[in-house]
N, CA, C and O atoms as a MOPAC input file, in Angstrom:
PM7 MOZYME 1SCF
protein

 N    222.18600 1     6.05500 1    76.86500 1
 C    221.69000 1     5.22400 1    78.09700 1
 C    220.03100 1     5.16200 1    77.86900 1
 O    219.46100 1     6.24800 1    77.96900 1
 N    219.19400 1     3.97700 1    77.56700 1
 C    218.11700 1     4.04000 1    77.16000 1
 C    216.87700 1     4.18200 1    78.58900 1
 O    215.80100 1     4.77800 1    78.54000 1
 N    217.42500 1     3.48000 1    79.70300 1
 C    216.24600 1     3.57600 1    80.50300 1
 C    216.94700 1     3.09500 1    81.68800 1
 O    217.93900 1     2.37800 1    81.55100 1
 N    216.47400 1     3.46100 1    82.95100 1
 C    216.84300 1     3.21100 1    84.40200 1
 C    215.68600 1     2.62800 1    85.06600 1
 O    214.70600 1     3.27900 1    85.42700 1
 N    215.85500 1     1.24600 1    85.22500 1
 C    214.78300 1     0.65300 1    86.12300 1
 C    215.60300 1    -0.43900 1    87.30900 1
 O    216.75200 1    -0.87600 1    87.36800 1
 N    214.93300 1    -0.53300 1    87.78400 1
 C    215.18900 1    -1.89300 1    89.25000 1
 C    214.70300 1    -2.99700 1    88.85400 1
 O    213.52500 1    -3.14200 1    88.52800 1
 N    215.61300 1    -3.93200 1    88.84200 1
 C    215.12600 1    -5.58700 1    88.35800 1
 C    215.42000 1    -6.25400 1    89.70400 1
 O    216.39800 1    -5.77700 1    90.27900 1
 N    214.99300 1    -6.93200 1    90.13100 1
 C    215.12300 1    -8.17900 1    91.36800 1
 C    216.51500 1    -8.95500 1    91.09200 1
 O    216.54000 1    -9.45400 1    89.96700 1
 N    217.50700 1    -9.13600 1    91.75100 1
 C    218.60700 1    -9.96000 1    91.54600 1
 C    218.79600 1   -10.90200 1    92.86400 1
 O    218.87400 1   -10.57600 1    94.04800 1
 N    218.84400 1   -12.22700 1    92.22200 1
 C    219.28400 1   -13.22200 1    93.25500 1
 C    220.33900 1   -13.13700 1    93.90600 1
 O    221.38000 1   -12.96600 1    93.27100 1
 N    220.38500 1   -13.23200 1    95.36600 1
 C    222.00600 1   -13.06400 1    95.96900 1
 C    222.27200 1   -14.75900 1    96.03200 1
 O    221.67600 1   -15.66700 1    95.45300 1
 N    223.38900 1   -14.78600 1    96.95600 1
 C    223.68500 1   -16.12300 1    97.20000 1
 C    222.75400 1   -16.57600 1    98.25800 1
 O    223.03800 1   -17.76300 1    98.41600 1
 N    221.73700 1   -16.24300 1    99.11500 1
 C    221.20400 1   -16.92900 1   100.07000 1
 C    219.50200 1   -16.95900 1    99.45400 1
 O    218.49600 1   -17.32100 1   100.06400 1
 N    219.61100 1   -16.48700 1    98.16500 1
 C    218.36100 1   -16.67800 1    97.07300 1
 C    217.24400 1   -16.03400 1    97.90300 1
 O    216.14800 1   -16.57100 1    98.06500 1
 N    217.61200 1   -14.79100 1    98.44000 1
 C    216.43000 1   -13.71700 1    98.74100 1
 C    216.70600 1   -12.54000 1    97.56500 1
 O    217.87900 1   -12.46000 1    97.20000 1
 N    215.93500 1   -11.80400 1    97.06100 1
 C    215.52800 1   -10.99400 1    96.10600 1
 C    216.21400 1    -9.49600 1    96.89700 1
 O    215.99700 1    -9.08000 1    98.03500 1
 N    217.14300 1    -8.88500 1    95.75200 1
 C    217.58400 1    -7.91300 1    95.89200 1
 C    217.37400 1    -6.94500 1    95.10500 1
 O    217.93700 1    -7.20400 1    94.04200 1
 N    216.76700 1    -5.78800 1    95.06000 1
 C    216.97300 1    -4.84700 1    94.10400 1
 C    218.04900 1    -4.38600 1    93.56400 1
 O    218.91400 1    -3.89200 1    94.28800 1
 N    218.25000 1    -4.47000 1    91.84900 1
 C    219.71600 1    -3.68700 1    91.43900 1
 C    219.22900 1    -2.82100 1    90.41500 1
 O    218.49000 1    -3.22500 1    89.51700 1
 N    219.61700 1    -1.64800 1    90.52200 1
 C    219.32100 1    -0.53200 1    89.16800 1
 C    220.27000 1    -1.31000 1    88.15700 1
 O    221.32400 1    -1.88300 1    88.43200 1
 N    219.63600 1    -1.19400 1    86.90000 1
 C    220.00400 1    -1.74400 1    85.65500 1
 C    219.84700 1    -0.61400 1    84.64800 1
 O    218.75000 1    -0.14600 1    84.34300 1
 N    221.16800 1    -0.14700 1    84.08300 1
 C    220.50000 1     0.46900 1    82.76400 1
 C    221.01000 1    -0.20200 1    81.43400 1
 O    221.67100 1    -1.23800 1    81.36000 1
 N    220.49800 1     0.73100 1    80.21500 1
 C    221.14900 1    -0.22600 1    79.05200 1
 C    221.75500 1     0.56500 1    78.11700 1
 O    221.39900 1     1.74300 1    78.08000 1
 N    222.73300 1     0.11900 1    77.22100 1
 C    223.60000 1     0.62700 1    76.35500 1
 C    223.15000 1     0.01800 1    74.98900 1
 O    223.03900 1    -1.20800 1    74.97600 1
 N    222.87200 1     0.70400 1    73.82500 1
 C    222.79500 1     0.29800 1    72.49600 1
 C    223.83800 1     0.33700 1    71.68300 1
 O    224.08600 1     1.50700 1    71.39100 1
 N    224.40600 1    -0.25500 1    71.29300 1
 C    225.63200 1    -0.32400 1    70.57900 1
 C    225.70800 1     0.31400 1    69.05800 1
 O    224.58600 1     0.47700 1    68.57800 1
 N    226.50500 1     0.60200 1    68.43200 1
 C    226.77100 1     0.61500 1    66.71100 1
 C    225.46600 1    -0.01100 1    66.18600 1
 O    224.55700 1     0.48900 1    65.52200 1
 N    225.64300 1    -1.28300 1    66.68900 1
 C    224.69500 1    -2.27100 1    65.58300 1
 C    223.21800 1    -2.50600 1    66.12300 1
 O    222.50500 1    -3.42900 1    65.72800 1
 N    222.82200 1    -1.51400 1    67.12200 1
 C    221.50600 1    -1.74700 1    67.62500 1
 C    221.50600 1    -2.70200 1    68.56100 1
 O    220.34200 1    -2.87300 1    68.92300 1
 N    222.25400 1    -3.41700 1    69.13600 1
 C    222.28900 1    -4.35100 1    70.11100 1
 C    222.24400 1    -3.90300 1    71.50200 1
 O    223.20700 1    -3.25800 1    71.91800 1
 N    221.16500 1    -4.17900 1    72.35800 1
 C    221.16800 1    -3.79500 1    73.68100 1
 C    221.92900 1    -4.42400 1    74.92000 1
 O    221.76900 1    -5.61600 1    75.18100 1
 N    222.58400 1    -3.78400 1    75.52400 1
 C    223.28700 1    -4.63000 1    76.86400 1
 C    223.29700 1    -3.86800 1    77.85800 1
 O    223.61000 1    -2.68100 1    77.95700 1
 N    222.82200 1    -4.85100 1    78.84100 1
 C    222.53300 1    -4.24600 1    80.14000 1
 C    223.62900 1    -4.48300 1    81.30300 1
 O    224.09100 1    -5.59100 1    81.57600 1
 N    223.95000 1    -3.36200 1    81.89900 1
 C    224.83900 1    -3.19800 1    83.12500 1
 C    224.25200 1    -2.49300 1    84.45000 1
 O    223.45100 1    -1.56000 1    84.41800 1
 N    224.73800 1    -3.04200 1    85.54200 1
 C    224.67600 1    -2.38600 1    86.74000 1
 C    226.07000 1    -1.47900 1    87.03100 1
 O    227.15500 1    -1.67600 1    86.48400 1
 N    225.79500 1    -0.52600 1    87.94200 1
 C    226.52000 1     0.80500 1    87.98000 1
 C    227.34400 1     0.24500 1    89.59000 1
 O    226.61400 1     0.20200 1    90.58000 1
 N    228.44700 1    -0.05000 1    89.70600 1
 C    229.24700 1    -1.07500 1    90.78400 1
 C    229.94900 1     0.43000 1    91.48400 1
 O    229.82900 1     0.59700 1    92.69800 1
 N    230.52100 1     1.26300 1    90.81200 1
 C    230.81100 1     2.79600 1    91.74900 1
 C    231.32400 1     3.56500 1    90.36700 1
 O    231.21200 1     3.16100 1    89.21000 1
 N    231.85500 1     4.65900 1    90.79400 1
 C    232.25900 1     6.07200 1    90.40300 1
 C    233.60900 1     6.16500 1    90.70500 1
 O    234.02700 1     5.92900 1    91.83900 1
 N    234.53700 1     6.58700 1    89.50900 1
 C    235.68300 1     6.92300 1    89.91900 1
 C    236.08500 1     8.33200 1    89.31600 1
 O    235.49600 1     8.50500 1    88.25000 1
 N    236.94800 1     9.44900 1    89.68300 1
 C    237.17300 1    10.84200 1    89.35400 1
 C    238.54300 1    10.10300 1    88.96300 1
 O    239.11600 1     9.21900 1    89.60100 1
 N    238.91300 1    10.68600 1    87.76600 1
 C    240.21400 1    10.76200 1    87.30600 1
 C    240.48600 1    11.69700 1    86.30600 1
 O    239.78800 1    11.60900 1    85.29600 1
 N    241.55200 1    12.79600 1    86.35800 1
 C    241.55100 1    13.75600 1    85.52600 1
 C    240.32600 1    14.47600 1    84.79900 1
 O    239.92600 1    14.46600 1    83.63500 1
 N    239.86100 1    15.15800 1    86.06500 1
 C    238.93800 1    15.99400 1    86.21600 1
 C    237.32600 1    15.39200 1    85.29800 1
 O    236.41200 1    16.17200 1    85.03000 1
 N    237.30000 1    14.05200 1    84.98400 1
 C    236.43300 1    13.19500 1    84.33900 1
 C    235.99400 1    12.19900 1    85.25600 1
 O    236.78900 1    11.66500 1    86.02900 1
 N    234.28000 1    11.79400 1    85.21200 1
 C    233.76700 1    10.76200 1    86.34200 1
 C    233.57200 1     9.63600 1    85.09500 1
 O    233.10700 1     9.67800 1    83.95600 1
 N    234.19300 1     8.60300 1    85.95500 1
 C    233.75200 1     7.28300 1    85.02800 1
 C    233.00000 1     6.15400 1    85.83100 1
 O    233.16400 1     6.15800 1    87.05100 1
 N    232.31800 1     5.33900 1    85.36200 1
 C    231.65000 1     4.42000 1    85.93200 1
 C    231.84000 1     3.09300 1    85.56000 1
 O    231.80100 1     2.71100 1    84.39000 1
 N    232.10900 1     2.15900 1    86.82300 1
 C    232.50900 1     0.98100 1    87.06000 1
 C    231.38300 1    -0.22500 1    87.01300 1
 O    230.88200 1    -0.62900 1    88.06200 1
 N    231.04300 1    -0.73600 1    85.82000 1
 C    229.99200 1    -1.11600 1    85.60900 1
 C    230.07300 1    -2.79400 1    85.31400 1
 O    231.17500 1    -3.21500 1    84.96200 1
 N    229.16600 1    -3.58400 1    85.41700 1
 C    229.53800 1    -5.30400 1    85.59400 1
 C    228.16900 1    -5.58700 1    84.54700 1
 O    226.98200 1    -5.37900 1    84.79900 1
 N    228.71900 1    -6.07100 1    83.43600 1
 C    227.37500 1    -6.58400 1    82.44900 1
 C    226.52900 1    -7.16000 1    83.24600 1
 O    226.95000 1    -7.53900 1    84.33900 1
 N    225.29200 1    -7.34300 1    82.93400 1
 C    224.23200 1    -8.61800 1    83.53000 1
 C    223.28800 1    -9.11200 1    82.29800 1
 O    222.86000 1    -8.40300 1    81.38700 1
 N    223.12200 1   -10.16800 1    82.45000 1
 C    222.14900 1   -10.93400 1    81.56800 1
 C    220.78200 1   -11.04100 1    82.29100 1
 O    220.64800 1   -11.47600 1    83.43400 1
 N    219.76200 1   -10.58400 1    81.47700 1
 C    218.60700 1   -10.64400 1    81.97000 1
 C    217.77700 1   -11.89500 1    81.60300 1
 O    218.37900 1   -12.66400 1    80.85300 1
 N    216.44700 1   -12.29800 1    81.98800 1
 C    215.65100 1   -13.31700 1    81.65500 1
 C    214.99800 1   -12.69500 1    80.33700 1
 O    215.30700 1   -11.60100 1    79.86300 1
 N    214.06500 1   -13.55300 1    79.83800 1
 C    213.18900 1   -13.00200 1    78.36700 1
 C    212.54500 1   -12.26800 1    78.70300 1
 O    212.08500 1   -11.58700 1    77.78600 1
 N    212.04400 1   -11.86600 1    80.21200 1
 C    210.79000 1   -11.01500 1    80.35200 1
 C    211.65500 1    -9.32700 1    80.95500 1
 O    211.08500 1    -8.29100 1    81.29600 1
 N    212.94700 1    -9.57400 1    80.90600 1
 C    213.50400 1    -8.28900 1    81.54100 1
 C    213.32200 1    -8.00200 1    82.59500 1
 O    213.34700 1    -6.78800 1    82.79500 1
 N    213.03000 1    -8.96400 1    83.89100 1
 C    212.80800 1    -8.82900 1    84.79600 1
 C    213.65800 1    -9.17700 1    86.08500 1
 O    213.59800 1    -8.60700 1    87.17500 1
 N    214.45400 1   -10.22800 1    85.72000 1
 C    215.58200 1   -11.10400 1    86.82700 1
 C    217.00400 1   -10.98700 1    86.16800 1
 O    217.28400 1   -11.35600 1    85.02800 1
 N    217.63300 1   -10.56000 1    86.84400 1
 C    219.01900 1   -11.23700 1    86.60700 1
 C    219.70800 1   -12.24800 1    86.66400 1
 O    220.28500 1   -12.58700 1    87.69700 1
 N    219.76800 1   -12.94900 1    85.47900 1
 C    220.00400 1   -14.29000 1    85.49900 1
 C    221.41400 1   -14.61800 1    85.56500 1
 O    221.61700 1   -15.78500 1    85.90000 1
 N    222.53800 1   -13.85500 1    85.32000 1
 C    223.98500 1   -14.08800 1    85.09600 1
 C    224.58000 1   -12.53500 1    84.99900 1
 O    223.98300 1   -11.52400 1    84.62600 1
 N    225.87600 1   -12.67100 1    85.43200 1
 C    226.50200 1   -11.72100 1    85.77100 1
 C    227.85800 1   -11.74800 1    84.29900 1
 O    228.18200 1   -12.77400 1    83.70000 1
 N    228.32900 1   -10.57800 1    84.07200 1
 C    229.22500 1   -10.79000 1    82.96400 1
 C    230.99900 1    -9.91800 1    83.35500 1
 O    231.52900 1    -9.78800 1    84.45800 1
 N    231.36700 1    -9.59700 1    82.37900 1
 C    232.85900 1    -8.82800 1    82.60900 1
 C    232.23800 1    -7.25900 1    83.26400 1
 O    231.09400 1    -6.80400 1    83.25700 1
 N    233.32700 1    -6.78700 1    83.72100 1
 C    233.28700 1    -5.36600 1    84.28500 1
 C    233.67500 1    -4.32500 1    82.97300 1
 O    234.58800 1    -4.62700 1    82.20400 1
 N    232.90700 1    -3.11700 1    82.81400 1
 C    233.43600 1    -2.51400 1    81.56300 1
 C    233.33000 1    -1.15200 1    82.37000 1
 O    232.79900 1    -0.87100 1    83.44500 1
 N    234.12300 1    -0.33000 1    81.32600 1
 C    234.16300 1     1.48000 1    82.23500 1
 C    233.32500 1     1.93100 1    81.13800 1
 O    233.02700 1     1.37600 1    80.08100 1
 N    233.00800 1     3.06700 1    81.62500 1
 C    231.93800 1     3.96800 1    81.08900 1
 C    232.43900 1     5.49500 1    81.72000 1
 O    232.86200 1     5.80300 1    82.83500 1
 N    232.20400 1     6.24500 1    80.55900 1
 C    232.85600 1     7.75300 1    80.92100 1
 C    231.38800 1     8.94100 1    80.94700 1
 O    230.76200 1     9.38900 1    79.98700 1
 N    231.24100 1     9.13000 1    82.07200 1
 C    230.24900 1     9.89900 1    81.92100 1
 C    230.06200 1    11.21000 1    81.26100 1
 O    230.99600 1    12.00700 1    81.18000 1
 N    228.76600 1    11.48500 1    80.73700 1
 C    229.05700 1    12.79400 1    79.78700 1
 C    227.71600 1    13.29900 1    79.94400 1
 O    226.69800 1    12.66600 1    79.66300 1
 N    227.76900 1    14.63600 1    80.47200 1
 C    226.59200 1    15.75200 1    80.46500 1
 C    226.27900 1    16.20800 1    79.03300 1
 O    227.23700 1    16.75700 1    78.49000 1
 N    225.39500 1    16.13000 1    78.44700 1
 C    224.95600 1    16.81000 1    77.34700 1
 C    223.71700 1    17.64200 1    77.71100 1
 O    222.81200 1    17.10800 1    78.35100 1
 N    223.64300 1    18.84000 1    77.35500 1
 C    222.06700 1    19.86100 1    77.67800 1
 C    221.61300 1    19.31000 1    78.99000 1
 O    220.38800 1    19.18600 1    79.02200 1
 N    222.08900 1    19.02500 1    79.83700 1
 C    221.42900 1    18.48800 1    81.12600 1
 C    221.12100 1    17.05000 1    81.25800 1
 O    220.73500 1    16.48400 1    82.28000 1
 N    221.32000 1    16.57900 1    80.20600 1
 C    220.98600 1    14.84900 1    80.11700 1
 C    222.43500 1    13.99700 1    80.53600 1
 O    223.55800 1    14.31200 1    80.14200 1
 N    222.14900 1    12.99800 1    81.31400 1
 C    223.58700 1    12.54000 1    81.62500 1
 C    223.62400 1    11.06100 1    80.48600 1
 O    222.73800 1    10.20700 1    80.50700 1
 N    224.36200 1    11.03300 1    79.91400 1
 C    224.73900 1     9.79700 1    78.96300 1
 C    226.02100 1     8.98300 1    80.02300 1
 O    226.52800 1     9.32500 1    81.09100 1
 N    226.25300 1     7.55600 1    78.96100 1
 C    227.72200 1     7.31500 1    79.32000 1
 C    228.02600 1     6.55300 1    77.84100 1
 O    227.33600 1     5.80200 1    77.15200 1
 N    229.55400 1     7.17300 1    77.66100 1
 C    230.02900 1     6.38600 1    76.53600 1
 C    231.21100 1     5.26800 1    76.59200 1
 O    232.17600 1     5.65800 1    77.25000 1
 N    231.32400 1     4.16200 1    76.12600 1
 C    231.99600 1     3.26900 1    76.42700 1
 C    233.40600 1     3.66900 1    76.29400 1
 O    233.76100 1     4.56500 1    75.52800 1
 N    234.18200 1     3.02300 1    77.02000 1
 C    235.98800 1     3.58000 1    77.14800 1
 C    236.12300 1     2.30100 1    76.47200 1
 O    235.59600 1     1.24600 1    76.82400 1
 N    236.91100 1     2.50100 1    75.42300 1
 C    237.51200 1     1.57400 1    74.49100 1
 C    239.29200 1     1.69000 1    74.40500 1
 O    240.08900 1     0.90800 1    73.88600 1
 N    239.50900 1     2.87700 1    75.07100 1
 C    241.02900 1     3.19700 1    75.21500 1
 C    241.38400 1     2.15600 1    76.47900 1
 O    240.93700 1     2.33500 1    77.61200 1
 N    242.27500 1     1.01800 1    76.09900 1
 C    242.40100 1    -0.03100 1    77.03900 1
 C    243.31900 1     0.49900 1    78.30600 1
 O    243.29500 1     0.13000 1    79.48000 1
 N    243.99700 1     1.32500 1    77.76700 1
 C    245.44800 1     2.05700 1    79.10800 1
 C    244.55000 1     2.74700 1    79.80200 1
 O    244.64000 1     2.54800 1    81.01300 1
 N    243.15200 1     3.98500 1    79.25200 1
 C    242.30800 1     4.51900 1    80.11200 1
 C    241.79800 1     3.85000 1    81.10400 1
 O    241.82000 1     4.10900 1    82.30700 1
 N    241.14400 1     2.60600 1    80.30300 1
 C    240.13000 1     1.82200 1    80.94200 1
 C    240.93400 1     1.02000 1    82.03800 1
 O    240.32200 1     0.66500 1    83.04500 1
 N    242.17300 1     0.73900 1    81.90800 1
 C    242.70600 1    -0.13900 1    82.94400 1
 C    243.10200 1     0.93200 1    84.20000 1
 O    243.01800 1     0.63700 1    85.39200 1
 N    243.48800 1     2.05400 1    83.74300 1
 C    243.63200 1     2.94800 1    84.92500 1
 C    242.28500 1     3.14900 1    85.65200 1
 O    242.14700 1     2.84500 1    86.83700 1
 N    241.35600 1     3.64100 1    84.94000 1
 C    240.38800 1     3.58700 1    86.36500 1
 C    239.77100 1     2.52500 1    86.68600 1
 O    238.95900 1     2.67700 1    87.59700 1
 N    239.88100 1     1.34500 1    86.19900 1
 C    239.93000 1     0.03700 1    86.86300 1
 C    240.87000 1    -0.49400 1    88.11400 1
 O    240.43300 1    -1.32700 1    88.90800 1
 N    242.15900 1     0.04400 1    88.21700 1
 C    242.79500 1     0.36400 1    88.98100 1
 C    243.00900 1     1.00500 1    90.16800 1
 O    243.52100 1     0.60400 1    91.21300 1
 N    242.42400 1     2.33400 1    89.77700 1
 C    241.91100 1     3.01700 1    90.93500 1
 C    240.57200 1     2.48900 1    91.58300 1
 O    240.27400 1     2.48800 1    92.77700 1
 N    239.94600 1     2.10700 1    90.66300 1
 C    238.74500 1     1.41500 1    91.49200 1
 C    239.33900 1     0.35700 1    92.49900 1
 O    239.26100 1     0.27100 1    93.72400 1
 N    239.92100 1    -0.36900 1    91.60300 1
 C    240.35700 1    -1.86200 1    92.48400 1
 C    240.92500 1    -1.49900 1    93.85200 1
 O    240.57900 1    -2.09400 1    94.87200 1
 N    241.95500 1    -0.33600 1    93.83500 1
 C    242.63700 1    -0.03700 1    94.91400 1
 C    241.89600 1     0.85500 1    96.12900 1
 O    242.29900 1     0.84900 1    97.29200 1
 N    240.70200 1     1.64900 1    95.63300 1
 C    239.92400 1     2.01900 1    96.44400 1
 C    238.98000 1     0.97700 1    97.35400 1
 O    238.65100 1     1.17300 1    98.52400 1
 N    238.69900 1     0.06600 1    96.70600 1
 C    238.02100 1    -1.29600 1    97.13800 1
 C    239.03100 1    -1.95500 1    98.25700 1
 O    238.69400 1    -2.01700 1    99.43900 1
 N    240.34400 1    -2.46100 1    97.76800 1
 C    241.30900 1    -2.80300 1    98.82000 1
 C    241.33600 1    -2.31400 1   100.07500 1
 O    241.09800 1    -2.96200 1   101.09400 1
 N    241.70800 1    -0.84700 1    99.98900 1
 C    241.50000 1     0.21600 1   101.25900 1
 C    240.33600 1     0.23200 1   102.07700 1
 O    240.48100 1     0.14100 1   103.29600 1
 N    238.97400 1     0.35600 1   101.47500 1
 C    237.86100 1     0.11500 1   102.18500 1
 C    237.67300 1    -1.56500 1   103.01300 1
 O    236.88700 1    -1.66300 1   103.95600 1
 N    238.28700 1    -2.49700 1   102.64300 1
 C    238.51400 1    -3.45000 1   102.67500 1
 C    239.25100 1    -3.45500 1   104.52300 1
 O    238.78200 1    -3.82100 1   105.60100 1
 N    240.54100 1    -2.86800 1   104.11800 1
 C    241.33600 1    -2.75100 1   105.16400 1
 C    241.05300 1    -2.04600 1   106.52200 1
 O    241.55100 1    -2.34800 1   107.60700 1
 N    239.99500 1    -0.86100 1   106.21600 1
 C    239.25800 1    -0.15600 1   107.02700 1
 C    238.34600 1    -0.79600 1   107.83600 1
 O    238.15800 1    -0.35200 1   108.96900 1
 N    237.68400 1    -1.86500 1   107.40400 1
 C    236.76600 1    -2.72600 1   107.85500 1
 C    237.33000 1    -3.45700 1   109.34500 1
 O    236.88000 1    -3.44500 1   110.49100 1
 N    238.50400 1    -4.06800 1   108.72900 1
 C    239.25300 1    -5.03900 1   109.71300 1
 C    239.70200 1    -4.40300 1   110.79800 1
 O    240.02400 1    -5.03100 1   111.80600 1
 N    239.76800 1    -3.18100 1   110.72000 1
 C    240.58000 1    -2.20800 1   111.91600 1
 C    239.39300 1    -2.04900 1   112.92300 1
 O    239.54500 1    -1.40100 1   113.95800 1

């Protein structure tokens, strides 16, 4: 994880909303940006459910949103990092748990 900052994001009513964005540098040196949607605990590990975001050239505004990605939280010498989960079955399981949690929350609001 390279940095943690807040970027304004336009919502559906064109009001500015602060969104925390972090970046991950891949093996080829490309920097990708994500916003953390939620955390999921699974088999003693913490996973982050994140959505890729695309920023303007000045890195000040979210211009578009991409796919959902799953990261595993790793603590190394007191520092928090994330690792991309490239195991499809594990990522799908974490995503399904997250989605189930969201659906349960929606049902509770309506009662």
